[in-house]
C-alpha positions in Angstrom: -114.5 21.1 -169.9 -114.0 24.5 -168.4 -116.3 27.5 -168.8 -114.4 28.6 -171.8 -112.7 27.1 -174.8 -109.9 29.0 -176.5 -111.0 28.5 -180.0 -114.5 29.8 -179.5 -113.9 32.7 -177.2 -111.2 35.0 -178.5 -111.9 38.0 -176.3 -109.4 40.6 -174.8 -107.7 40.2 -171.5 -109.2 42.3 -168.7 -106.9 45.2 -168.0 -106.9 48.7 -166.5 -109.4 50.9 -168.2 -108.1 53.1 -171.0 -110.1 55.5 -173.1 -110.9 54.6 -176.6 -113.2 52.3 -178.6 -112.3 49.0 -176.9 -114.4 46.2 -175.6 -116.0 46.7 -172.2 -113.7 45.3 -169.5 -115.5 46.7 -166.4 -118.9 47.7 -165.1 -117.9 51.3 -166.0 -117.8 50.4 -169.7 -121.6 49.7 -169.8 -122.3 52.9 -171.7 -119.1 52.8 -173.9 -120.1 53.6 -177.5 -117.1 51.6 -178.7 -118.2 48.2 -177.3 -118.2 45.4 -179.8 -121.4 43.4 -179.3 -120.2 40.4 -181.3 -117.6 39.4 -178.7 -118.7 37.6 -175.5 -118.0 39.6 -172.3 -115.1 39.0 -170.1 -113.3 36.1 -172.0 -109.6 35.8 -172.8 -108.2 36.2 -176.3 -105.9 33.1 -176.5 -104.0 34.5 -179.6 -102.1 36.5 -177.0 -99.2 34.4 -175.7 -99.6 35.8 -172.2 -103.3 34.9 -172.2 -102.6 31.4 -173.4 -100.0 30.9 -170.7 -102.5 32.2 -168.1 -105.2 29.8 -169.3 -102.8 26.8 -169.0 -101.9 27.9 -165.5 -105.6 28.1 -164.5 -106.3 24.7 -166.1 -103.5 23.2 -164.1 -104.8 24.8 -160.9 -108.5 24.1 -161.3 -108.9 20.9 -163.2 -107.7 18.6 -160.4 -109.1 20.6 -157.5 -112.1 19.4 -155.5 -113.1 23.0 -154.8 -115.3 25.3 -156.8 -112.8 27.6 -158.6 -114.0 30.6 -160.6 -112.2 33.7 -162.0 -114.2 36.9 -162.5 -113.2 40.0 -164.4 -113.7 43.7 -163.4 -117.3 43.6 -164.5 -118.1 40.6 -162.4 -118.5 38.3 -165.4 -117.1 34.7 -165.3 -114.0 34.2 -167.4 -113.0 30.8 -166.0 -114.7 28.0 -164.1 -113.3 24.5 -163.3 -115.3 21.2 -163.7 -116.4 21.3 -160.1 -117.8 24.8 -160.7 -119.7 23.6 -163.7 -121.3 20.9 -161.7 -122.1 23.1 -158.8 -123.7 25.9 -160.9 -125.3 23.4 -163.4 -123.7 25.4 -166.3 -121.9 23.9 -169.3 -118.7 25.5 -170.7 -120.6 27.4 -173.3 -123.2 28.6 -170.8 -120.8 29.6 -168.1 -118.4 32.0 -169.8 -119.6 35.5 -169.8 -122.3 34.8 -167.1 -122.9 37.6 -164.7 -121.9 36.1 -161.4 -124.4 38.2 -159.5 -127.2 36.5 -161.4 -126.2 33.1 -159.9 -126.6 34.4 -156.4 -129.8 34.2 -154.4 -131.6 37.5 -154.6 -131.7 37.9 -150.8 -127.8 37.7 -150.8 -127.2 40.2 -153.6 -126.6 43.4 -151.6 -124.4 41.8 -149.0 -122.2 40.0 -151.6 -122.0 43.0 -154.0 -120.9 45.3 -151.1 -118.1 42.8 -150.2 -116.9 42.5 -153.8 -116.9 46.3 -154.4 -114.7 46.7 -151.4 -112.4 43.9 -152.6 -111.9 45.5 -155.9 -110.3 48.5 -154.1 -107.8 46.3 -152.4 -105.3 44.6 -154.8 -104.1 41.4 -153.3 -106.9 41.5 -150.6 -109.3 38.7 -149.7 -112.8 38.3 -148.3 -114.7 35.4 -146.9 -118.4 35.0 -147.8 -121.2 32.5 -147.4 -123.9 32.8 -150.0 -126.7 30.9 -151.6 -126.9 30.0 -155.2 -130.0 29.2 -157.2 -129.2 26.8 -160.1 -131.1 26.6 -163.4 -133.0 23.6 -162.2 -134.2 25.5 -159.2 -132.1 24.0 -156.6 -130.8 26.1 -153.7 -127.2 25.5 -152.8 -124.9 27.0 -150.3 -121.3 28.1 -150.9 -118.5 29.1 -148.6 -115.8 31.0 -150.5 -112.6 33.0 -150.3 -112.4 35.7 -153.0 -109.0 37.2 -153.7 -108.2 40.3 -155.8 -105.6 38.8 -158.1 -105.7 41.3 -161.0 -102.0 42.0 -160.3 -101.2 38.3 -160.5 -100.1 37.5 -164.1 -101.2 33.9 -163.7 -104.8 34.9 -162.8 -105.6 38.4 -163.9 -108.9 38.6 -162.1 -110.8 37.9 -158.9 -110.0 34.3 -157.9 -112.9 32.6 -156.1 -112.2 29.4 -154.2 -115.2 27.9 -152.7 -116.7 24.8 -151.1 -120.2 23.3 -151.5 -121.5 23.4 -147.9 -125.1 22.7 -148.8 -125.3 19.2 -147.3 -123.1 20.2 -144.3 -125.3 23.1 -143.4 -128.4 21.0 -143.8 -126.9 18.3 -141.6 -126.0 21.0 -139.0 -129.4 22.5 -139.1 -130.9 19.0 -138.7 -128.7 18.4 -135.8 -129.7 21.7 -134.2 -133.4 20.8 -134.9 -132.9 17.3 -133.5 -131.2 18.6 -130.4 -134.1 21.1 -129.8 -136.6 18.4 -130.4 -134.8 16.1 -128.0 -134.5 18.9 -125.5 -138.3 19.5 -125.7 -139.0 15.8 -125.6 -136.9 15.4 -122.5 -137.7 18.6 -120.6 -141.4 18.7 -121.3 -142.1 15.0 -121.5 -144.9 13.9 -119.2 -142.9 10.7 -118.6 -140.2 10.8 -116.0 -136.7 10.7 -117.7 -133.1 10.6 -116.5 -129.7 11.0 -118.1 -126.7 9.3 -116.4 -123.1 8.7 -117.3 -121.7 5.2 -117.5 -120.9 5.4 -113.8 -124.6 6.0 -113.0 -124.0 9.6 -112.0 -127.1 11.7 -112.9 -126.4 14.2 -115.7 -130.0 15.6 -115.8 -133.6 14.8 -114.9 -136.8 16.3 -116.1 -139.6 17.8 -114.0 -141.7 14.6 -114.3 -138.9 12.6 -112.8 -138.5 15.0 -109.9 -142.2 14.9 -109.2 -142.3 11.1 -109.2 -139.4 10.7 -106.7 -140.1 13.8 -104.7 -136.6 15.4 -105.1 -135.7 18.7 -106.7 -133.4 18.6 -109.8 -130.5 20.2 -107.8 -130.8 17.3 -105.3 -130.3 14.7 -107.9 -127.8 16.0 -110.6 -124.3 14.7 -109.8 -125.6 11.9 -107.5 -126.3 8.3 -108.5 -129.6 6.5 -108.8 -129.1 4.8 -105.4 -130.4 8.1 -104.0 -133.9 6.9 -104.7 -133.6 3.2 -105.6 -135.0 0.8 -103.1 -132.0 -0.8 -101.4 -133.1 -4.4 -102.3 -133.3 -3.4 -106.0 -129.9 -1.7 -106.4 -128.6 -4.9 -107.9 -131.1 -4.7 -110.7 -129.6 -1.4 -111.8 -126.0 -2.7 -111.6 -126.9 -5.8 -113.6 -128.5 -3.6 -116.3 -125.4 -1.4 -116.5 -123.1 -4.4 -116.7 -125.0 -5.8 -119.6 -125.1 -2.5 -121.4 -121.4 -2.0 -121.1 -120.8 -5.6 -122.2 -122.9 -4.9 -125.3 -125.3 -7.7 -124.6 -128.3 -5.4 -123.9 -128.0 -1.8 -125.2 -131.7 -1.5 -124.6 -133.7 -3.1 -121.9 -136.8 -2.9 -119.8 -137.1 -3.9 -116.2 -139.2 -3.3 -113.0 -137.8 -2.1 -109.7 -138.8 -0.1 -106.7 -138.0 3.5 -105.8 -138.2 5.0 -102.4 -139.5 8.6 -102.7 -138.0 11.4 -100.6 -141.1 11.1 -98.3 -140.4 7.5 -97.7 -143.2 6.0 -99.8 -142.2 3.0 -101.9 -143.4 2.9 -105.5 -143.0 0.4 -108.3 -141.5 1.7 -111.5 -141.1 0.3 -115.0 -137.7 1.4 -116.3 -136.8 1.5 -120.0 -133.1 2.1 -120.6 -131.4 3.0 -123.9 -127.6 3.4 -124.4 -126.4 6.3 -126.4 -123.2 5.5 -128.3 -120.5 7.7 -129.9 -119.2 7.6 -133.5 -117.0 4.7 -132.6 -120.0 2.7 -131.3 -118.8 2.9 -127.7 -121.4 3.6 -125.0 -121.4 7.3 -124.0 -124.3 7.6 -121.5 -127.7 6.1 -120.5 -131.1 7.5 -121.1 -133.9 6.2 -118.8 -137.6 6.5 -119.2 -139.6 5.6 -116.1 -143.2 4.9 -115.4 -144.9 4.6 -112.0 -146.9 1.3 -112.2 -147.7 1.1 -108.5 -151.5 1.4 -108.9 -151.3 -0.7 -112.0 -149.6 -3.5 -110.1 -152.2 -3.3 -107.4 -154.9 -3.5 -109.9 -153.2 -6.4 -111.7 -152.9 -8.2 -108.4 -156.6 -7.6 -107.7 -157.5 -8.7 -111.3 -155.3 -11.8 -110.9 -157.3 -12.7 -107.8 -160.5 -12.0 -109.6 -159.2 -14.0 -112.5 -159.2 -17.1 -110.3 -162.4 -16.5 -108.4 -166.0 -15.9 -109.4 -166.9 -12.3 -108.5 -170.5 -13.1 -107.5 -169.9 -16.1 -105.2 -166.2 -15.8 -104.4 -165.8 -19.5 -105.3 -163.0 -20.7 -107.6 -163.5 -20.2 -111.3 -162.8 -22.7 -114.0 -159.2 -21.8 -114.4 -158.4 -22.3 -110.7 -160.6 -25.4 -110.6 -158.7 -27.0 -113.4 -155.4 -26.3 -111.7 -156.6 -27.8 -108.4 -157.9 -30.8 -110.3 -154.5 -31.4 -111.9 -152.8 -31.1 -108.5 -155.4 -33.5 -106.9 -154.7 -36.0 -109.7 -151.0 -35.8 -109.1 -151.4 -36.4 -105.4 -153.7 -39.4 -106.0 -151.1 -40.9 -108.3 -148.4 -40.4 -105.7 -150.2 -41.4 -102.5 -153.2 -43.5 -103.8 -156.8 -42.9 -103.0 -159.8 -41.7 -105.0 -161.2 -38.3 -106.0 -164.4 -37.1 -107.6 -165.9 -34.2 -109.5 -169.5 -33.2 -108.7 -171.3 -31.1 -111.3 -174.3 -29.5 -109.7 -177.1 -28.0 -111.9 -179.9 -26.0 -110.3 -183.2 -27.3 -111.6 -185.5 -24.7 -113.4 -183.4 -21.8 -112.1 -184.3 -19.8 -115.2 -187.7 -19.4 -113.7 -186.3 -17.5 -110.8 -184.5 -15.0 -113.1 -187.6 -14.7 -115.4 -190.0 -14.2 -112.5 -188.0 -12.2 -109.9 -185.2 -10.7 -112.0 -181.5 -11.3 -112.2 -180.8 -9.3 -109.0 -182.7 -11.7 -106.9 -181.3 -14.6 -109.0 -177.8 -13.5 -108.2 -178.6 -13.2 -104.5 -180.0 -16.7 -104.6 -176.8 -18.0 -106.3 -174.7 -16.4 -103.6 -176.8 -18.0 -100.9 -176.5 -21.4 -102.6 -172.7 -20.9 -102.7 -172.7 -20.2 -98.9 -174.7 -23.3 -98.3 -172.3 -25.4 -100.4 -169.4 -24.1 -98.3 -171.2 -25.5 -95.2 -171.4 -28.9 -96.8 -167.9 -29.0 -98.3 -164.9 -30.2 -96.4 -161.8 -28.0 -96.0 -160.0 -30.1 -98.5 -162.7 -29.7 -101.2 -162.6 -27.1 -103.9 -165.9 -25.3 -104.8 -166.3 -23.7 -108.2 -168.9 -21.7 -109.9 -168.8 -23.4 -113.3 -171.1 -20.8 -115.0 -174.7 -19.7 -114.9 -176.5 -21.9 -112.5 -173.9 -24.7 -112.4 -171.3 -25.5 -109.7 -168.4 -27.9 -109.4 -167.1 -29.6 -106.3 -163.6 -31.3 -106.3 -163.6 -34.0 -103.7 -160.2 -35.4 -102.7 -159.1 -38.2 -100.5 -162.2 -40.4 -100.6 -162.1 -44.2 -100.1 -164.5 -45.2 -102.9 -167.1 -44.1 -105.4 -169.8 -44.8 -102.8 -168.3 -42.0 -100.6 -168.6 -39.6 -103.5 -172.2 -40.6 -103.8 -172.8 -40.0 -100.1 -171.3 -36.5 -100.4 -173.6 -35.8 -103.4 -176.6 -36.9 -101.5 -175.7 -34.7 -98.6 -175.6 -31.7 -101.0 -179.0 -32.6 -102.3 -180.4 -32.8 -98.7 -178.9 -29.4 -97.9 -180.6 -27.9 -101.0 -184.0 -29.1 -99.8 -184.1 -26.4 -97.1 -185.8 -23.3 -98.4 -184.0 -20.0 -99.0 -185.5 -16.7 -97.7 -184.6 -13.6 -99.7 -186.2 -10.2 -99.3 -189.3 -11.7 -97.7 -189.7 -14.4 -100.4 -189.1 -18.1 -99.8 -187.5 -20.1 -102.6 -187.2 -23.9 -102.8 -184.4 -24.7 -105.1 -183.7 -28.3 -106.2 -180.6 -29.5 -107.9 -179.4 -32.4 -110.0 -175.8 -33.8 -109.7 -173.5 -35.7 -112.0 -170.6 -37.4 -110.4 -167.3 -38.6 -112.1 -164.7 -40.6 -110.1 -160.9 -40.7 -110.7 -158.4 -43.1 -109.0 -154.6 -43.5 -109.0 -154.7 -45.4 -112.3 -156.3 -42.5 -114.2 -154.0 -41.3 -116.9 -155.9 -38.1 -117.7 -158.5 -36.1 -115.7 -159.2 -33.5 -118.4 -162.4 -35.2 -119.4 -163.7 -35.6 -115.8 -166.0 -32.5 -116.1 -167.3 -33.8 -119.4 -168.0 -37.2 -117.7 -169.8 -35.5 -114.8 -171.9 -33.5 -117.4 -172.9 -36.8 -119.1 -173.9 -38.2 -115.7 -175.8 -34.9 -115.0 -177.8 -35.4 -118.2 -178.7 -38.9 -117.0 -179.8 -37.5 -113.6 -182.1 -35.0 -115.3 -183.4 -37.6 -117.7 -184.4 -39.8 -114.7 -186.4 -37.0 -113.2 -184.1 -34.4 -111.7 -183.4 -33.8 -108.0 -181.0 -36.7 -107.9 -177.3 -37.7 -108.2 -176.0 -40.1 -110.8 -172.4 -41.5 -111.0 -170.9 -41.7 -114.4 -170.3 -45.1 -116.0 -168.5 -45.8 -119.3 -171.8 -46.9 -120.9 -173.1 -43.4 -120.4 -170.4 -42.1 -122.7 -171.5 -44.4 -125.5 -175.1 -43.2 -125.0 -173.9 -39.6 -125.2 -172.1 -40.4 -128.5 -175.2 -42.0 -129.7 -177.3 -39.0 -128.8 -174.9 -36.7 -130.6 -175.0 -38.9 -133.7 -178.8 -39.0 -133.5 -179.0 -35.2 -133.1 -176.9 -34.9 -136.3 -179.3 -37.2 -138.2 -182.3 -35.3 -136.7 -181.0 -32.1 -138.3 -181.6 -33.6 -141.7 -184.7 -35.7 -141.0 -187.3 -33.2 -142.2 -185.3 -32.5 -145.4 -185.0 -36.3 -146.1 -188.7 -36.9 -145.5 -188.2 -39.1 -142.5 -190.7 -37.2 -140.3 -194.4 -37.7 -140.4 -197.5 -37.1 -138.3 -199.7 -39.7 -136.7 -203.3 -39.1 -135.6 -205.0 -40.5 -132.4 -208.7 -40.1 -132.4 -210.5 -38.1 -129.7 -213.9 -39.8 -128.8 -217.2 -38.5 -127.7 -217.7 -40.9 -124.8 -221.5 -40.5 -125.0 -221.9 -42.0 -128.4 -218.4 -43.3 -129.6 -218.1 -40.8 -132.4 -214.7 -39.4 -133.4 -214.8 -35.6 -132.9 -211.1 -34.8 -133.3 -207.5 -36.0 -133.4 -204.3 -35.4 -131.6 -201.5 -35.1 -134.1 -198.2 -36.8 -132.9 -194.9 -36.6 -134.6 -193.1 -39.7 -135.7 -189.5 -40.2 -136.9 -188.6 -43.2 -139.0 -184.8 -43.4 -139.1 -183.4 -45.3 -142.1 -181.1 -47.4 -139.9 -182.6 -47.2 -136.4 -186.2 -47.6 -137.4 -188.9 -45.8 -135.4 -187.3 -43.3 -132.9 -189.6 -42.5 -130.0 -190.7 -38.9 -129.5 -189.4 -38.9 -125.9 -185.9 -39.6 -127.4 -185.8 -37.1 -130.3 -187.9 -34.3 -128.9 -185.5 -33.6 -126.0 -182.6 -33.6 -128.5 -184.5 -31.1 -130.6 -185.2 -29.0 -127.5 -181.5 -28.6 -126.9 -180.9 -26.9 -130.2 -182.9 -24.8 -132.7 -184.1 -27.9 -134.4 -187.2 -27.7 -132.3 -188.3 -24.7 -134.4 -187.9 -26.7 -137.6 -189.9 -29.6 -136.2 -192.6 -27.3 -134.9 -193.0 -25.7 -138.3 -193.2 -29.1 -139.9 -195.8 -30.3 -137.4 -198.0 -27.2 -138.1 -197.8 -27.7 -141.9 -198.4 -31.5 -141.6 -201.4 -31.0 -139.3 -202.9 -28.4 -141.5 -202.5 -30.8 -144.5 -204.0 -33.6 -142.5 -207.1 -31.6 -141.7 -207.8 -31.4 -145.4 -207.7 -35.2 -145.7 -209.3 -36.4 -142.4 -212.8 -37.9 -142.9 -215.8 -36.1 -141.6 -217.9 -37.5 -138.8 -221.7 -37.1 -139.5 -220.7 -34.4 -142.0 -218.7 -32.3 -139.5 -215.0 -31.8 -140.0 -212.9 -32.9 -137.0 -210.5 -30.6 -135.1 -206.8 -31.4 -134.7 -204.5 -30.7 -131.8 -200.8 -30.0 -132.1 -198.4 -30.2 -129.2 -196.0 -27.3 -128.6 -192.9 -27.3 -126.5 -191.9 -24.4 -124.3 -189.5 -22.9 -126.8 -192.0 -23.3 -129.7 -194.8 -21.6 -127.7 -192.6 -18.7 -126.7 -191.3 -18.1 -130.2 -192.6 -14.7 -131.3 -193.0 -16.0 -134.8 -195.5 -18.7 -133.7 -198.7 -16.8 -134.7 -197.3 -16.1 -138.2 -196.3 -19.7 -138.6 -199.7 -20.9 -137.6 -201.5 -18.4 -139.9 -199.3 -19.3 -142.8 -199.9 -23.1 -142.4 -203.6 -22.7 -142.2 -203.8 -20.2 -145.1 -201.6 -22.4 -147.3 -204.0 -25.4 -146.9 -207.2 -23.3 -146.7 -208.2 -24.7 -143.3 -210.6 -22.9 -140.9 -208.6 -21.7 -137.8 -211.2 -22.9 -135.3 -210.3 -26.5 -136.2 -206.8 -26.2 -134.8 -206.0 -26.5 -131.1 -202.5 -25.9 -129.8 -201.6 -28.0 -126.8 -199.3 -26.6 -124.0 -198.7 -27.6 -120.5 -199.5 -25.5 -117.4 -195.8 -25.0 -116.7 -195.1 -23.8 -120.2 -197.9 -21.2 -120.0 -196.8 -19.9 -116.6 -193.1 -19.6 -117.5 -193.8 -16.0 -118.4 -197.5 -15.4 -117.9 -197.4 -11.9 -119.4 -195.8 -13.1 -122.6 -198.0 -16.2 -122.7 -201.2 -14.1 -122.5 -199.9 -11.9 -125.3 -199.2 -14.9 -127.5 -202.6 -16.5 -126.7 -204.4 -13.3 -127.5 -202.7 -13.3 -131.0 -203.7 -16.9 -131.6 -207.2 -16.3 -130.3 -207.6 -13.4 -132.8 -206.6 -15.8 -135.5 -209.4 -18.1 -134.4 -207.0 -20.8 -133.1 -207.8 -22.4 -129.7 -205.5 -23.4 -126.8 -205.7 -26.7 -125.0 -204.0 -27.2 -121.6 -202.3 -30.6 -121.6 -201.5 -32.8 -118.6 -203.9 -30.8 -116.4 -203.7 -31.4 -112.7 -199.9 -32.2 -112.6 -198.7 -28.7 -112.3 -198.9 -26.2 -109.5 -200.7 -23.3 -111.2 -203.2 -21.2 -109.5 -206.8 -21.8 -110.7 -207.1 -18.1 -111.3 -204.8 -18.4 -114.3 -207.4 -20.6 -116.0 -209.6 -17.6 -116.5 -206.7 -15.5 -117.9 -205.5 -18.3 -120.2 -209.0 -18.9 -121.6 -208.3 -22.5 -122.9 -210.8 -24.0 -125.3 -210.0 -27.5 -124.0 -208.4 -29.1 -121.0 -206.8 -32.5 -121.2 -207.0 -34.4 -117.9 -203.7 -36.2 -117.2 -203.9 -40.0 -117.3 -202.8 -40.2 -113.7 -206.3 -39.2 -112.8 -207.8 -41.6 -115.4 -206.0 -44.6 -114.1 -204.8 -43.9 -110.6 -202.4 -46.3 -108.9 -205.0 -47.0 -106.2 -208.6 -46.0 -107.2 -210.6 -44.7 -104.3 -213.6 -42.6 -103.6 -211.2 -39.7 -102.9 -209.6 -40.0 -106.3 -213.0 -40.2 -108.0 -214.0 -37.1 -106.1 -210.9 -35.2 -107.3 -211.6 -36.2 -110.9 -215.3 -35.2 -110.6 -214.2 -31.8 -109.2 -211.9 -31.2 -112.2 -214.7 -32.1 -114.6 -217.1 -29.8 -112.7 -214.6 -27.0 -112.9 -214.3 -27.4 -116.7 -218.1 -27.4 -117.2 -218.5 -24.3 -115.1 -215.9 -22.6 -117.2 -217.5 -23.8 -120.4 -214.3 -25.7 -121.4 -214.1 -28.9 -123.3 -212.7 -31.6 -120.9 -210.8 -34.5 -122.5 -209.5 -37.5 -120.5 -206.2 -38.9 -121.7 -204.8 -42.5 -121.6 -208.1 -44.5 -121.5 -207.1 -48.1 -121.9 -209.8 -50.3 -120.5 -213.6 -50.4 -120.4 -213.5 -50.1 -116.6 -211.7 -46.8 -117.0 -214.2 -45.7 -119.6 -217.1 -46.6 -117.3 -215.5 -44.8 -114.4 -215.2 -41.6 -116.5 -218.8 -41.9 -117.7 -219.8 -42.3 -114.1 -218.4 -38.8 -113.3 -219.9 -37.3 -116.5 -216.7 -37.0 -118.5 -217.7 -36.3 -122.1 -214.6 -36.7 -124.2 -211.5 -39.0 -124.1 -208.7 -40.7 -126.0 -206.5 -43.7 -125.5 -205.5 -47.2 -126.6 -209.0 -48.5 -125.8 -209.9 -47.1 -129.2 -206.6 -46.8 -131.0 -203.0 -45.6 -130.8 -202.0 -42.8 -133.2 -202.1 -44.0 -136.8 -200.8 -42.7 -140.1 -203.0 -40.4 -142.1 -203.7 -43.0 -144.7 -204.9 -45.4 -142.0 -207.5 -43.1 -140.5 -210.4 -44.2 -142.8 -209.8 -47.8 -142.0 -209.7 -46.9 -138.3 -213.1 -45.1 -138.5 -214.6 -48.1 -140.3 -213.2 -50.6 -137.7 -214.6 -48.5 -134.9 -217.9 -48.4 -136.6 -218.1 -52.1 -137.2 -216.7 -53.3 -133.8 -216.7 -50.6 -131.3 -214.8 -51.3 -128.0 -217.8 -50.0 -126.1 -221.4 -50.9 -126.8 -223.3 -47.7 -126.9 -226.7 -49.2 -126.8 -228.2 -45.7 -126.2 -225.8 -44.0 -128.6 -226.6 -40.4 -129.4 -225.5 -39.1 -132.7 -224.6 -35.5 -133.4 -222.1 -32.9 -132.8 -220.1 -32.8 -129.6 -221.1 -29.2 -128.9 -221.9 -26.0 -130.7 -219.2 -24.5 -128.6 -216.5 -26.7 -130.0 -217.3 -27.5 -133.6 -218.3 -25.0 -136.2 -219.3 -25.7 -139.8 -216.6 -24.8 -142.2 
C-alpha cells in the first residue's frame, strides 16, 4: 500500500500558485485565508483524469523498486511513497500522505537539507545528491543517500522525485571497518609484543617498534627484505615449512620456536605465532607474526629441568631421576644378567638435630652426609635423597645379595665417624633396608616399598643395622597394616583395658601403688602385646586416642583400687613421646581426674629421660602445668639414657624408676652393686622416691634391700592384673607373701609420697 489511497485523499494536484481561495499548494500558502482545512495537504485529487494517470505511472515506477521513492509537493509534504519508503520511514499509507518531509529528518540535518531543497525548487529539471539521517517513530536512526529531482514539469510526476537508498547498515559496516582498522593499527604499532607483516613470499611489509628493538634493526632496514635477514641460518627451514603448510591450507595458524640472530650478532630464542590473513575468496593474502623472546625463559627452564631431577640441598638425584635410573638398571639386568639392589637409608633420631640445633645446621649435616655417601658409592651407583632424612642408593652389577649387604655395612661403618659442623661434633647413626632384584624380576616398581619394609625391620631390631628384605616381611607388613586398622576401632569396640601391677614397699611388703598398663584383647588374635600395638599407634594419631583412654581408665581405677592400711594407693600411667608433648595433655589429665573425683597427687605420669629431653624447654613448661595441677612425674628406665644429672633438678620428678638392667645385671659384681647404690643415694639426696623395676627373684630382692632400695615391682609379687582381680591379689600377698618380712613395719611409705584424700 502506498502513502495515499485514491478514494480517501481527493485533494488537488500541485500547480503553480494562482491567487484566489484555493487549497494551499506551497509553503507560501501558509497564511492563505482561503485554505480548506478539511482536505489533507499535498495529496492528489484522483477524480481528475490527469491525476489518475499520474498515480498509475508512479505506482508502476515505485511498487517494484527496491529503492526508497517519495514524491514531494511545493510545500515539502509527501504526496507519494512506495512500499519500500513505508518500511524505511515506519509510516503506513494513512500516516505517510501529507507528512511534512522535514519532520522525518534528523534535527541536526535540517538546515543543510532545507537549503539544498530550496535551491532545487528554483531549478526545474535539476537534481541534487544528499546524505541525511532519519529518525523513525520507533526512535531508530537511519541513514539515507538520495537523489532529488525537480520534476514539477514532468506530467508523470508533478513534484520533487526523491530516489534513495537505505545506507544505514553499509555506513555502520564502514565505520566498524574504519574503527577496526584503527584498533588493529594501534594493536600493531603500539603493541609491546614484537609483530611482523609479510607477504606470501616472506617479504616484510611492516614491523612494529617492539620487533625492531628485539632484533636490533631499524624499520627501514627490514621493510622489503625477507625474514632471513635475522633468522638463524640453521632455522630458516622452520620458516619455509611453516609457509608451505599455510599455503597448502593445512596450518593457517601455528606456533613454533626458532632462533634469531640480532644485528649485534647475539643469538636469541624466539617463540613465533603465525596467523594467515585471507581474502573474501578464502585465499591467503599475507602473514601476521607475533614473536616473543624466550631466551631467558629457556635458560631458566633448562635450569629448572636440572633442578627437577636433583635435590637442591645435596645435589643428589631426586625421586624422578632415581626411578628412571632404576628402570634402566632393571632393563640392563634383564639383557645382560646380574643382580641389583636398592638401599633405603634412614638417619636415626635426626629430628633431634633439627629440634636442638635448628634446620640450618640440620641441612648442613644432611649435605655432609650426602658427601660421605658419595665417597662410599661406586661410580656406577646412583645416590638419591628420597626426602627428609632418607636416602636411596641404586647398586648395579652385583654378584649376589650378600654383596649388597656388604655395601650396606660399609655405609653404616662410614656413618660411625663423627661429623664436625661449626665447632659442634655430631654422631649420626643410620638404619638401612635392602631390596634385591635379579634378571627374573618382572617389575621393580615395588623395590623401594620392599626396602622400606626391610628398614622397618631394621629399626624394630634396634636401629643402626642393615636388613635385607624377604617375602615374609611383606606378609608381616600387611599384617601390621590390618592390625592398625583394627586398632583404630579397638577403643570404640571396648577391646582395650588397663591392667595394674603392684608397687611394693620392700621394707614391709605393703602395696603402696600400681603401674597401669594397657592391654588389647583382639576378638580374633587374642591378647596383642603392647610392644606390638603401641608402635603402631605411635605411627598415627591413634596414640592420642589410646593416651586419653589410659588416663580415663586409670582415673576410674583409682576410685576402685583397695586401700592399704587405710591409705589410697597412687597409680602411674606411661606416656609416649607424642602424648607427653601434646599441648592438650594437662587439660586431658585434669578432665579425667575431675570426672572421677580423684585427688591429683595420686597420679604419676611416667616418661623416659629421652622423651623429657627431646625439647627440654617445652618439657619443663608441660611439667610445670602438670605440677600446678598436683600431678607428679616419674622418670622411667632411669640409667639407660644419656642425660645430664643437672636435668634431674630441672625436671623435678616425684619418682625415679630404676631400669631392670641394674636390678638383674647380666654379670652381678661389686661394681654393678656400687653403681646401683650410687643411683639410690642420688635419689635419696634429691628427696625422690626410687622404685626398682623387674624384680623376679628373692635374690634380687635381697640385693636391693642390701643397698637400701625402698620400693620395687616385678613378677616376684605379680604381673599386671585386671582391676577386678586386684583384691584377690592383695589377699593372696597377705596370706602367702613371696618374702618373709619377719620384722615387717606397717605404715605409710612416706609423708612425701602419700597424702590423705
